[in-house]
N, C-alpha and C positions, 0 to 999 in steps of 0.2 A: 504494500500500500504506500502511496506517495505521501510524504510528509510535507506539510505546508508551514511556511515561516510566519512570523508575526504579521508582516505586511499583508500576506494572503488572507490571514484570519481577519484582519481589520477590513480589508476590501470586501470580503464575503459578508461580514457583519453589516456594513453599510448597504450593500446590495439587497440583503434581506430586509432591512428597514425600509427601503424605498421600492420594494418589489411591486406594490400596487401601482406605482407611477409608470412602470414600463412593462407590466405583464397583463396580458389579455387572455383569460381562460374561457374556453368554450369547448363543449363536448362535440365530437363529430362521429358520425356513423360511417364506417368503411365496409365496402364489399370487396373482398379479394378472392379471386378464384382462378384456377387454371383448368385447361381442358385440352386433352390430347385428341386432336381431330383426325389423326391418321390420314392426312391428305384428302379428306372428304369435304364436300361442300355442305353448308348448313341445309338440313332437310326439314327442320321444324323450327317454330318460334322459340327463342331462347328466354322468353319472359318467365316461364316456369322456373328456370334455373336462376335468373338474375333478380327476380322480384317477387316470387311467390311467398306470401305470408310474412313479409318483412316490411318494416317502415322504410320509406325512401332513404337510401344512404346519401350522405353528403359527397362521398367519393367512391367511385368505382375503379378498381384496378383489375383488369381482366387479361389473362395471359393465355396464349395458344401455343401448343407444341405440335410439331410435324404438320405445319400449315400446308406446305406444298412439298410433296415428295418427288416431284419431277426433277430430272437432271438440269433443266433450264433454270430452276430456282437457285441453283448454286452459282450460276454465271450471270443472271440478269437480276436487277434490283426489283423490277415489277413482276407481280404475279396476280392473276385474276382472283385467286383465293383471298388475297388481302382485302380487296373491296367487298367480296361476298361476306366474309366474316365481320368486317367493320360494319356493314349495313345490318347484318343480323343482330349484332350487339346493340347498335344504336336504336333499332326498333324494339329490342327486348328490355331496355332500361325501364326502371320503375315508372308507371304511368302517372303517379301523383306528383311528379317533379319534372322540371325541364333541366337538361344537362348540356354542358359545353364540353367538347373534346379538348383536353389539355395537350395530349401528346399521343402519337402512334409511333411505336418503335418496332422495327422489324429487321432481323438478320437471318437470312436463309429461311429455315422453317419455324422460327420463333417469332411471335408477335405479341406485343404488350400494348394495351389500350388503357389510357387514363382519362377519366371523365370527372368533372365536379359539377355540383348544382350550379345553375347559372347565377344564383345570388352570391356565390363565392368566387366566381370566375374573375371579377374585377380586382380581387385582392391577390390573385396568383401572379407571381412574376418570377423571373430568372429560371425559367423551365429549361433544364438541361437533360440530355440523355447520353448514355455511353453504352457501347456494345463491345463485347470481346469475342472474337472468333478464334477458332483453333484449327489446326490441320493445314493442308496445302493451301496456300494463298489466304490463310485465315478464314476459310469458308468451307472446306471440303469435309468437315466432320460436324456432326450435330452436337457440338459441345460449345454452347454460347451462353453468354450472360448479358442481360440488358436491364437497365433500371433508370427511372426518372428521378430528378431532384427538383423540388420547387420551393419557393419561398412564399409564405403568407405574410403580406406586408402589415396586416393588423397586429400580429404578434411579433413581427420582426424576424421570425425564423420558424420554419416548419418543414419537415422532410417526410417523404414517402419513399419507401424502397421496395424493390421487387427484384429478385435475381433468380434466374433459372440456372441451377448448378447441378452438375453431374460429375462422375469420376474425372479426375484430371483438372478440375476447376476449383480446387479447394482454396486457391488464393484469389479467386474472383470475388470481389466485393463491390456491389453497386449501391451507391447512396444517392 
């Protein structure tokens, strides 16, 4: 455990005394789910999975694995499966709220979609995404990681993370 000096203790004490001046606390509902689609197109509405029996989440983080198994997916950035699944997710989001897409991240057969309620979208900034590919040309194996980072300006800082990790990616951390 790291030891703190007197200066650090004093700073921490002052920050705790002024916490109400710079802290905004609000509870958020998150829906996080992954789905291995095995190269298939959506065949039914995703609403049962994304919103059945739950209150409308503030944030959706939906990941897909094996999105496109064709050899072209390894060489070309565009795949028709991306649009099909994006549309299926957008149509399946909770009907009691309106959502804004924050980020779509795709690398080979992995896709991650991040949505927030429209009422929160104006406060989201500094959206970044990173992907890590492995194998020949960084693409020829399905060992990838991807994750978004975003900042909620009301609180000054807020992060959401998602990483798809398998053997050989123990050092891949996405924040």
